[in-house]
N, C-alpha and C positions, 0 to 999 in steps of 0.2 A: 762477775765478769760474764758477759753475754757473747756467745759465738754466733756469727751470722751463718745460717744454713740455707739461705735463699738459693733457689735453683737446685737444691739437692733433694734426693729421695731417700727416706730412711724407713726401713722396715722394723717394726717393733713387735716381737712375738709376745703373746700374752697381754696384748694391749687393751683387753676388754675390762680390766679392773685392776685395782691396787697399784703396785709400783709400775707395771706396764702402762697403765692409763696415764699416770703422772709423767712418765718418760715421753710418751707420745705427745702429751700436751706441751711439755717443755720444748720438744723439737719443733712442734707447730708454732709455738710462740717465737721461735728463733728463725722462722721463715721456711722450714722444710715442708715438703709434701710427704705425708706419712702413710705408709701401708700399715693399717691396723689389723693385726692378725688375731683371730680368736679360734677356739676349737668348737665349742658347742653353744655358748650363750650369745646369740646374735643380738638380743635386746641390750645386753651390757655393752657390746661392741658399738651398737648404734648410739648409745649414750656417750661413749668415748668420741665417736665422730662428731656428735653435737657439741662436745666440749672443745674441739679443735678450732683454731683460727683459720680463716679461709675456707675454701670449698673444693680444693683439688686433691683430696685424699682418697684412699682406697681401703675398703673393708673386705677382708678375705678370710675364709674359714679353711683350716687345714689341721689334720692330725699330724703333729710333728714327729710321732713315732713311726710314721709311714713314709719311707723314702720317696715313693712316687708322689705322694701328696705334697711333700716339701718341694719337689721338682716342679710340680704344677703351680704351687704358690709363687715360686721365683719366676716361672715363665709368664704367668698372668701379670705379675707386677711389671716385668720388663715390657710386655706388650702394651698394657694400658698406659704406662708412662712414656712409651716410645723411647726407651733407653737404648743407647747404642754403645757398643764396646769396641772402639777402634783398635786395630792392631798396632802395637808399638812400631814406630818407624814409618807408618803410613803418613801421618801428619804430625807426629811428635806428641800426640796426646796419649796419656796413660790413664786408665780407669783403675782405681784401687778399690777392691771389694774387701771389706773387713767384717769378720764375724767376731762379735764381742760376746764372750761368754764369761760372766762374772764367776769367780771362784769364791765359795764361801767355806770357811773353816770353822768348825765348831769345837770348842774345847769342852769336853765332858768333865764335870767335877763330881767326884764320888763322895 
């Protein structure tokens, strides 16, 4: 099943390699504009950008352990993509921001 993300912007943290790169690619394949986050490896992030469909994506570096850097990452993404967040009741539109944080449970076997 393929979900259409055309016209949507998706931020993928850790998108420079591994699972993050594949998630970014899949969103791109589904029509999303992708914010490719990386911390230090800009060459790997550039490779992710090259793997994405289309050309309206953004590559941004940020240290996610630094609250100010996370705020700058969000502000830059909002500015570059000209995203607006209308107030509920102004025109009936609501913007839903979702933070998806996968939870991994490891069962240790002794």
